[in-house]
All heavy atoms as an XYZ file, in Angstrom:
647
protein
N       0.811     -1.197     -0.001
C       0.002      0.001     -0.003
C       0.856      1.260     -0.001
O       0.449      2.288     -0.491
C      -0.920     -0.049      1.220
C      -2.120      0.816      1.123
S      -3.135      0.357     -0.274
C      -4.294      1.645     -0.192
N       2.073      1.145      0.536
C       2.967      2.290      0.593
C       3.293      2.807     -0.798
O       3.324      4.013     -1.030
C       4.255      1.922      1.333
C       5.283      3.037      1.503
C       4.684      4.176      2.325
C       6.524      2.520      2.176
N       3.499      1.900     -1.755
C       3.792      2.328     -3.115
C       2.629      3.124     -3.706
O       2.843      4.112     -4.396
C       4.111      1.132     -4.007
C       5.540      0.614     -3.956
C       5.678     -0.628     -4.828
C       6.534      1.650     -4.390
N       1.416      2.714     -3.451
C       0.249      3.423     -3.965
C       0.196      4.832     -3.395
O      -0.039      5.796     -4.118
C      -1.054      2.653     -3.672
C      -2.268      3.480     -4.037
C      -1.067      1.329     -4.434
N       0.471      4.977     -2.103
C       0.490      6.308     -1.487
C       1.582      7.182     -2.118
O       1.364      8.364     -2.363
C       0.696      6.180      0.017
C      -0.494      5.562      0.727
C      -0.206      5.228      2.177
O       0.887      5.532      2.681
O      -1.093      4.632      2.799
N       2.732      6.598     -2.364
C       3.832      7.323     -3.005
C       3.429      7.760     -4.410
O       3.725      8.879     -4.843
C       5.080      6.453     -3.066
C       6.280      7.151     -3.644
C       7.510      6.255     -3.679
O       7.516      5.197     -3.019
O       8.453      6.630     -4.381
N       2.742      6.909     -5.125
C       2.300      7.227     -6.477
C       1.329      8.409     -6.475
O       1.415      9.287     -7.324
C       1.625      6.019     -7.122
C       2.546      4.851     -7.433
C       1.719      3.640     -7.843
C       3.518      5.212     -8.509
N       0.417      8.410     -5.535
C      -0.564      9.484     -5.462
C       0.143     10.819     -5.214
O      -0.204     11.828     -5.822
C      -1.614      9.186     -4.369
C      -2.480      8.004     -4.810
C      -2.473     10.408     -4.071
C      -3.363      7.438     -3.732
N       1.165     10.817     -4.376
C       1.923     12.044     -4.127
C       2.651     12.501     -5.383
O       2.690     13.675     -5.698
C       2.933     11.821     -3.005
C       2.322     11.741     -1.637
C       3.356     11.492     -0.570
O       4.525     11.890     -0.738
O       2.998     10.878      0.456
N       3.240     11.582     -6.112
C       4.048     11.927     -7.271
C       3.238     12.351     -8.481
O       3.718     13.114     -9.302
C       4.946     10.755     -7.653
C       6.057     10.520     -6.679
C       6.924      9.384     -7.143
N       8.028      9.219     -6.220
C       9.232      8.841     -6.578
N       9.505      8.576     -7.827
N      10.176      8.710     -5.692
N       2.030     11.873     -8.616
C       1.246     12.148     -9.816
C       0.968     13.635     -9.968
O       0.796     14.136    -11.082
C      -0.074     11.327     -9.848
C      -0.683     11.324    -11.236
C      -1.072     11.840     -8.844
C       0.056     10.540    -12.254
N       0.965     14.363     -8.877
C       0.694     15.795     -8.965
C       1.903     16.594     -9.454
O       1.767     17.744     -9.823
C       0.229     16.330     -7.601
O       1.262     16.174     -6.655
N       3.069     15.998     -9.485
C       4.289     16.663     -9.910
C       4.616     16.247    -11.339
O       4.885     15.079    -11.615
C       5.432     16.299     -8.957
C       6.717     17.000     -9.265
O       6.947     17.425    -10.398
N       7.571     17.114     -8.270
N       4.631     17.203    -12.252
C       4.835     16.900    -13.672
C       6.129     16.135    -13.929
O       6.166     15.207    -14.716
C       4.831     18.206    -14.494
O       3.604     18.871    -14.258
C       4.976     17.936    -15.972
N       7.180     16.504    -13.239
C       8.482     15.868    -13.431
C       8.435     14.400    -13.018
O       9.142     13.560    -13.567
C       9.563     16.618    -12.616
C      10.909     15.931    -12.708
C       9.659     18.057    -13.071
N       7.581     14.092    -12.087
C       7.528     12.751    -11.524
C       6.631     11.785    -12.305
O       6.625     10.596    -12.018
C       7.023     12.826    -10.082
C       7.896     13.626     -9.162
C       9.186     12.906     -8.813
O       9.188     11.668     -8.761
O      10.185     13.609     -8.619
N       5.892     12.249    -13.278
C       4.912     11.386    -13.960
C       5.550     10.155    -14.594
O       4.982      9.069    -14.550
C       4.133     12.192    -14.977
C       3.102     13.094    -14.313
C       2.286     13.845    -15.309
C       1.213     14.679    -14.693
N       1.539     15.519    -13.593
N       6.736     10.292    -15.155
C       7.414      9.135    -15.740
C       7.814      8.134    -14.661
O       7.746      6.923    -14.864
C       8.615      9.577    -16.553
C       8.222     10.290    -17.824
C       9.406     10.691    -18.659
C       8.928     11.444    -19.897
N      10.023     11.883    -20.728
N       8.214      8.641    -13.509
C       8.548      7.761    -12.393
C       7.307      7.029    -11.893
O       7.376      5.877    -11.488
C       9.195      8.546    -11.256
C      10.565      9.065    -11.581
C      11.150      9.825    -10.420
C      12.491     10.429    -10.803
N      13.058     11.223     -9.702
N       6.185      7.716    -11.939
C       4.921      7.116    -11.518
C       4.607      5.907    -12.389
O       4.241      4.847    -11.883
C       3.774      8.153    -11.584
C       2.419      7.474    -11.455
C       3.942      9.195    -10.498
N       4.755      6.072    -13.700
C       4.504      4.936    -14.598
C       5.399      3.755    -14.247
O       4.955      2.611    -14.206
C       4.731      5.349    -16.055
C       3.612      6.161    -16.647
C       3.893      6.626    -18.054
C       4.379      5.559    -18.975
N       4.660      6.013    -20.335
N       6.659      4.030    -13.953
C       7.606      2.973    -13.606
C       7.191      2.273    -12.308
O       7.219      1.040    -12.222
C       9.006      3.563    -13.477
O       9.916      2.597    -13.040
N       6.810      3.050    -11.308
C       6.369      2.456    -10.048
C       5.090      1.636    -10.228
O       4.946      0.570     -9.643
C       6.163      3.540     -8.993
C       7.440      4.163     -8.440
C       7.113      5.378     -7.582
C       8.226      3.149     -7.629
N       4.184      2.135    -11.051
C       2.962      1.377    -11.324
C       3.293      0.049    -11.973
O       2.708     -0.984    -11.634
C       2.035      2.183    -12.229
S       1.207      3.534    -11.412
N       4.233      0.065    -12.895
C       4.623     -1.170    -13.558
C       5.210     -2.182    -12.571
O       4.984     -3.379    -12.701
C       5.595     -0.886    -14.700
C       4.903     -0.242    -15.878
O       3.709     -0.421    -16.091
N       5.638      0.533    -16.653
N       5.941     -1.691    -11.559
C       6.468     -2.591    -10.524
C       5.325     -3.258     -9.766
O       5.362     -4.447     -9.505
C       7.349     -1.816     -9.536
C       8.716     -1.487    -10.041
C       9.524     -0.800     -8.951
C      10.898     -0.431     -9.460
N      11.704      0.238     -8.405
N       4.329     -2.467     -9.407
C       3.177     -3.018     -8.700
C       2.451     -4.014     -9.590
O       2.054     -5.104     -9.148
C       2.216     -1.887     -8.261
C       2.876     -1.012     -7.217
C       0.906     -2.459     -7.729
C       2.111      0.262     -6.902
N       2.284     -3.661    -10.862
C       1.512     -4.509    -11.775
C       2.232     -5.800    -12.129
O       1.590     -6.780    -12.502
C       1.147     -3.713    -13.031
C       0.163     -2.559    -12.760
C       0.068     -1.641    -13.967
C      -1.203     -3.097    -12.374
N       3.560     -5.843    -11.976
C       4.276     -7.107    -12.161
C       3.904     -8.103    -11.081
O       3.836     -9.299    -11.320
C       5.791     -6.872    -12.156
C       6.316     -6.342    -13.451
C       7.827     -6.210    -13.433
C       8.300     -5.605    -14.735
N       9.760     -5.413    -14.761
N       3.653     -7.584     -9.890
C       3.261     -8.439     -8.762
C       1.769     -8.755     -8.783
O       1.349     -9.826     -8.380
C       3.618     -7.777     -7.443
C       5.107     -7.651     -7.214
C       5.401     -6.979     -5.900
C       6.897     -6.810     -5.711
N       7.232     -6.147     -4.459
N       0.994     -7.781     -9.223
C      -0.471     -7.928     -9.229
C      -1.018     -7.216    -10.466
O      -1.304     -6.022    -10.417
C      -1.062     -7.340     -7.954
C      -2.584     -7.405     -7.905
O      -3.194     -8.041     -8.787
O      -3.157     -6.809     -6.961
N      -1.153     -7.954    -11.555
C      -1.548     -7.346    -12.839
C      -2.940     -6.733    -12.815
O      -3.286     -5.959    -13.701
C      -1.420     -8.355    -13.977
C      -2.426     -9.480    -13.907
C      -2.262    -10.423    -15.066
C      -3.314    -11.518    -14.996
N      -3.276    -12.376    -16.146
N      -3.730     -7.052    -11.812
C      -5.099     -6.534    -11.724
C      -5.265     -5.508    -10.607
O      -6.386     -5.284    -10.144
C      -6.089     -7.685    -11.529
C      -6.152     -8.573    -12.740
O      -6.052     -8.108    -13.872
N      -6.306     -9.861    -12.517
N      -4.174     -4.881    -10.186
C      -4.250     -3.886     -9.135
C      -4.939     -2.637     -9.694
O      -4.349     -1.872    -10.461
C      -2.852     -3.565     -8.606
C      -2.884     -2.633     -7.430
O      -3.470     -1.561     -7.482
N      -2.243     -3.043     -6.350
N      -6.187     -2.459     -9.310
C      -7.005     -1.388     -9.866
C      -6.402     -0.004     -9.604
O      -6.356      0.840    -10.490
C      -8.424     -1.461     -9.295
C      -9.387     -0.528     -9.954
C     -10.045     -0.911    -11.113
C      -9.627      0.734     -9.432
C     -10.948     -0.045    -11.740
C     -10.519      1.607    -10.049
C     -11.166      1.208    -11.204
N      -5.918      0.208     -8.381
C      -5.353      1.514     -8.040
C      -4.116      1.827     -8.876
O      -3.968      2.943     -9.378
C      -5.006      1.582     -6.557
C      -6.238      1.623     -5.684
O      -7.276      2.138     -6.088
N      -6.136      1.084     -4.494
N      -3.232      0.861     -9.036
C      -2.028      1.079     -9.844
C      -2.400      1.348    -11.295
O      -1.811      2.226    -11.940
C      -1.085     -0.118     -9.738
N      -3.369      0.619    -11.811
C      -3.814      0.858    -13.190
C      -4.425      2.242    -13.345
O      -4.160      2.939    -14.329
C      -4.823     -0.213    -13.610
C      -4.235     -1.580    -13.926
C      -5.344     -2.637    -13.963
C      -3.477     -1.559    -15.237
N      -5.234      2.655    -12.376
C      -5.878      3.972    -12.458
C      -4.850      5.095    -12.406
O      -4.932      6.071    -13.156
C      -6.900      4.124    -11.327
N      -3.852      4.950    -11.538
C      -2.807      5.963    -11.428
C      -1.938      5.968    -12.679
O      -1.565      7.030    -13.188
C      -1.981      5.741    -10.145
C      -2.866      5.978     -8.920
C      -0.758      6.657    -10.122
C      -2.268      5.492     -7.622
N      -1.648      4.777    -13.206
C      -0.876      4.676    -14.446
C      -1.630      5.368    -15.583
O      -1.043      6.111    -16.378
C      -0.618      3.216    -14.782
C       0.205      3.013    -16.035
C       0.467      1.526    -16.275
C       1.223      1.315    -17.556
N       1.514     -0.110    -17.788
N      -2.931      5.138    -15.664
C      -3.738      5.797    -16.683
C      -3.613      7.310    -16.562
O      -3.428      8.015    -17.547
C      -5.217      5.385    -16.577
C      -6.119      6.313    -17.320
C      -6.251      6.200    -18.694
C      -6.785      7.340    -16.676
C      -7.063      7.087    -19.410
C      -7.593      8.224    -17.371
C      -7.720      8.101    -18.746
N      -3.735      7.806    -15.349
C      -3.660      9.247    -15.124
C      -2.321      9.810    -15.574
O      -2.270     10.853    -16.236
C      -3.893      9.549    -13.639
O      -3.853     10.924    -13.410
N      -1.243      9.125    -15.254
C       0.088      9.579    -15.681
C       0.206      9.548    -17.201
O       0.723     10.499    -17.808
C       1.170      8.700    -15.047
N      -0.272      8.482    -17.824
C      -0.217      8.382    -19.284
C      -1.016      9.511    -19.925
O      -0.566     10.135    -20.887
C      -0.769      7.025    -19.748
C       0.110      5.867    -19.387
C      -0.574      4.537    -19.572
O      -1.783      4.406    -19.406
N       0.217      3.527    -19.903
N      -2.187      9.782    -19.401
C      -3.030     10.843    -19.939
C      -2.335     12.196    -19.814
O      -2.290     12.978    -20.762
C      -4.385     10.867    -19.219
C      -5.346     11.860    -19.780
C      -6.142     11.532    -20.854
C      -5.447     13.134    -19.235
C      -7.039     12.454    -21.388
C      -6.329     14.067    -19.758
C      -7.129     13.719    -20.840
N      -1.778     12.465    -18.638
C      -1.100     13.740    -18.407
C       0.144     13.902    -19.290
O       0.514     15.016    -19.646
C      -0.712     13.883    -16.937
C      -1.892     14.013    -16.006
C      -2.679     15.292    -16.216
O      -2.072     16.331    -16.508
O      -3.905     15.244    -16.072
N       0.767     12.791    -19.649
C       1.938     12.825    -20.531
C       1.538     12.786    -22.009
O       2.374     12.663    -22.872
C       2.873     11.649    -20.215
C       3.596     11.723    -18.872
C       4.208     10.363    -18.520
C       4.655     12.811    -18.892
N       0.251     12.890    -22.282
C      -0.345     12.827    -23.621
C       0.001     11.542    -24.364
O       0.116     11.522    -25.579
C       0.004     14.080    -24.485
O       1.388     14.096    -24.774
C      -0.429     15.362    -23.808
N       0.126     10.459    -23.637
C       0.322      9.122    -24.213
C      -1.051      8.461    -24.324
O      -1.377      7.511    -23.642
C       1.249      8.281    -23.322
C       2.599      8.895    -23.056
C       3.449      8.847    -24.281
C       4.844      9.342    -23.965
N       5.686      9.452    -25.129
N      -1.861      9.021    -25.238
C      -3.266      8.640    -25.297
C      -3.499      7.195    -25.732
O      -4.402      6.540    -25.213
C      -4.041      9.604    -26.197
C      -3.965     11.031    -25.709
C      -3.473     12.041    -26.516
C      -4.374     11.360    -24.420
C      -3.404     13.353    -26.053
C      -4.305     12.663    -23.947
C      -3.816     13.653    -24.774
O      -3.739     14.940    -24.312
N      -2.696      6.683    -26.640
C      -2.859      5.279    -27.062
C      -2.601      4.343    -25.890
O      -3.367      3.395    -25.656
C      -1.918      4.959    -28.240
O      -2.203      5.861    -29.309
C      -2.093      3.528    -28.720
N      -1.528      4.618    -25.139
C      -1.232      3.818    -23.955
C      -2.341      3.968    -22.908
O      -2.753      2.987    -22.275
C       0.093      4.255    -23.331
C       1.315      3.962    -24.155
C       2.581      4.517    -23.507
O       2.611      4.690    -22.272
O       3.545      4.771    -24.247
N      -2.799      5.190    -22.736
C      -3.849      5.462    -21.746
C      -5.127      4.686    -22.079
O      -5.781      4.148    -21.189
C      -4.129      6.957    -21.671
N      -5.465      4.613    -23.345
C      -6.669      3.866    -23.755
C      -6.531      2.378    -23.457
O      -7.488      1.736    -23.011
C      -6.961      4.088    -25.234
C      -7.549      5.451    -25.581
C      -7.602      5.639    -27.088
C      -8.935      5.613    -24.967
N      -5.343      1.820    -23.676
C      -5.123      0.401    -23.366
C      -5.277      0.151    -21.868
O      -5.889     -0.836    -21.451
C      -3.735     -0.028    -23.833
C      -3.605     -0.117    -25.332
C      -2.200     -0.513    -25.750
C      -2.055     -0.463    -27.256
N      -0.682     -0.737    -27.695
N      -4.726      1.069    -21.074
C      -4.849      0.930    -19.624
C      -6.305      1.089    -19.211
O      -6.801      0.352    -18.343
C      -3.953      1.964    -18.914
O      -2.603      1.784    -19.356
C      -4.013      1.812    -17.409
N      -6.995      2.005    -19.838
C      -8.411      2.225    -19.544
C      -9.228      0.966    -19.875
O     -10.117      0.581    -19.111
C      -8.901      3.413    -20.354
S     -10.266      4.286    -19.608
N      -8.910      0.331    -20.979
C      -9.603     -0.916    -21.338
C      -9.387     -1.990    -20.281
O     -10.317     -2.741    -19.951
C      -9.149     -1.401    -22.712
C      -9.698     -0.558    -23.846
O     -10.714      0.154    -23.635
O      -9.119     -0.596    -24.946
N      -8.170     -2.071    -19.740
C      -7.885     -3.043    -18.687
C      -8.704     -2.722    -17.438
O      -9.270     -3.612    -16.796
C      -6.389     -3.048    -18.369
C      -5.990     -3.998    -17.270
C      -6.232     -5.434    -17.642
C      -5.774     -6.347    -16.531
N      -6.091     -7.746    -16.788
N      -8.800     -1.436    -17.111
C      -9.620     -1.020    -15.972
C     -11.082     -1.407    -16.182
O     -11.753     -1.869    -15.257
C      -9.506      0.486    -15.762
C      -8.193      0.966    -15.147
C      -8.013      2.461    -15.376
C      -8.158      0.641    -13.667
N     -11.574     -1.238    -17.401
C     -12.965     -1.592    -17.695
C     -13.199     -3.097    -17.679
O     -14.314     -3.550    -17.398
C     -13.403     -0.986    -19.029
C     -13.606      0.523    -18.991
C     -13.797      1.075    -20.398
C     -14.799      0.888    -18.101
N     -12.167     -3.876    -17.955
C     -12.292     -5.330    -17.795
C     -12.529     -5.673    -16.335
O     -13.309     -6.579    -16.020
C     -11.016     -6.044    -18.268
C     -10.816     -6.086    -19.754
C      -9.496     -6.740    -20.125
O      -8.907     -7.491    -19.318
O      -9.017     -6.467    -21.248
N     -11.848     -4.948    -15.456
C     -11.959     -5.219    -14.022
C     -13.258     -4.659    -13.437
O     -13.856     -5.271    -12.558
C     -10.756     -4.617    -13.284
C      -9.390     -5.176    -13.656
C      -8.283     -4.388    -12.970
C      -9.305     -6.655    -13.295
N     -13.640     -3.474    -13.902
C     -14.838     -2.794    -13.386
C     -15.634     -2.229    -14.563
O     -15.567     -1.034    -14.847
C     -14.433     -1.656    -12.435
C     -13.760     -2.111    -11.168
C     -14.701     -2.804    -10.208
O     -15.928     -2.573    -10.287
O     -14.201     -3.577     -9.380
N     -16.393     -3.075    -15.267
C     -17.072     -2.639    -16.489
C     -18.121     -1.544    -16.303
O     -18.450     -0.841    -17.248
C     -17.704     -3.919    -17.028
C     -17.673     -4.892    -15.925
C     -16.605     -4.470    -14.974
N     -18.629     -1.375    -15.098
C     -19.678     -0.376    -14.874
C     -19.193      0.862    -14.135
O     -19.999      1.664    -13.663
C     -20.850     -1.006    -14.090
C     -21.480     -2.133    -14.886
O     -21.672     -2.009    -16.089
N     -21.780     -3.223    -14.224
N     -17.898      1.026    -14.035
C     -17.323      2.168    -13.325
C     -17.470      3.422    -14.187
O     -16.784      3.581    -15.201
C     -15.849      1.902    -12.998
C     -15.259      2.943    -12.076
O     -15.484      4.149    -12.312
O     -14.552      2.552    -11.139
N     -18.357      4.298    -13.778
C     -18.652      5.493    -14.571
C     -17.466      6.447    -14.685
O     -17.309      7.127    -15.696
C     -19.864      6.217    -14.002
C     -21.185      5.449    -14.078
C     -22.302      6.245    -13.431
C     -21.527      5.118    -15.521
N     -16.624      6.484    -13.677
C     -15.438      7.351    -13.738
C     -14.505      6.870    -14.842
O     -13.974      7.666    -15.627
C     -14.715      7.404    -12.374
C     -13.404      8.159    -12.470
C     -15.623      8.026    -11.326
N     -14.320      5.572    -14.941
C     -13.436      5.021    -15.966
C     -14.060      5.183    -17.348
O     -13.377      5.510    -18.321
C     -13.108      3.539    -15.680
C     -12.437      3.387    -14.298
C     -12.223      2.953    -16.771
C     -11.176      4.213    -14.122
N     -15.355      4.968    -17.449
C     -16.041      5.188    -18.730
C     -15.875      6.631    -19.182
O     -15.571      6.914    -20.352
C     -17.535      4.782    -18.613
C     -17.646      3.276    -18.409
C     -18.310      5.235    -19.861
C     -19.033      2.802    -18.000
N     -16.038      7.562    -18.256
C     -15.867      8.988    -18.579
C     -14.409      9.268    -18.970
O     -14.158     10.024    -19.921
C     -16.281      9.844    -17.378
C     -16.094     11.314    -17.640
C     -17.031     12.023    -18.384
C     -14.981     11.995    -17.145
C     -16.851     13.381    -18.636
C     -14.807     13.348    -17.394
C     -15.733     14.030    -18.139
O     -15.555     15.359    -18.390
N     -13.471      8.670    -18.244
C     -12.047      8.873    -18.552
C     -11.733      8.381    -19.960
O     -10.996      9.049    -20.720
C     -11.172      8.150    -17.530
N     -12.304      7.258    -20.351
C     -12.065      6.747    -21.699
C     -12.676      7.689    -22.730
O     -12.042      7.991    -23.747
C     -12.647      5.343    -21.862
C     -12.341      4.757    -23.229
C     -12.740      3.314    -23.353
C     -12.355      2.808    -24.743
N     -12.639      1.398    -24.895
N     -13.875      8.153    -22.471
C     -14.514      9.083    -23.418
C     -13.705     10.359    -23.558
O     -13.518     10.867    -24.674
C     -15.931      9.403    -22.940
N     -13.197     10.863    -22.453
C     -12.367     12.072    -22.476
C     -11.081     11.833    -23.276
O     -10.656     12.693    -24.042
C     -12.028     12.501    -21.045
O     -13.235     12.737    -20.328
C     -11.188     13.775    -21.031
N     -10.499     10.675    -23.107
C      -9.270     10.342    -23.827
C      -9.540     10.227    -25.313
O      -8.722     10.677    -26.130
C      -8.673      9.033    -23.292
O      -8.493      9.148    -21.875
C      -7.341      8.724    -23.932
N     -10.658      9.651    -25.666
C     -11.007      9.517    -27.085
C     -11.335     10.849    -27.722
O     -11.145     11.032    -28.930
C     -12.199      8.577    -27.256
C     -11.905      7.101    -27.023
C     -13.202      6.316    -26.914
C     -11.033      6.562    -28.130
N     -11.838     11.790    -26.940
C     -12.231     13.091    -27.450
C     -11.007     13.881    -27.832
O     -10.822     14.474    -28.790
C     -13.053     13.844    -26.412
C     -13.537     15.174    -26.895
C     -14.522     15.264    -27.865
C     -13.006     16.348    -26.392
C     -14.975     16.494    -28.296
C     -13.444     17.577    -26.833
C     -14.426     17.645    -27.798
O     -14.871     18.853    -28.228
């Protein structure tokens, strides 16, 4: 859980967004379905304008939580 807290702190800092993606990937190697790590990774990808990557991550989130309106909205925003 400590890594997730660290990620949340770093996501607000533009310089740290690339580090956030790396930390998320570490978490996802251990738990590929970690919803929080995927959501934070999506946010970092979106902020870095890596929209194709962000959409793939969003699709994975929707596999885990198909009715999550926040994720559905995030995907629509990314597609827009």
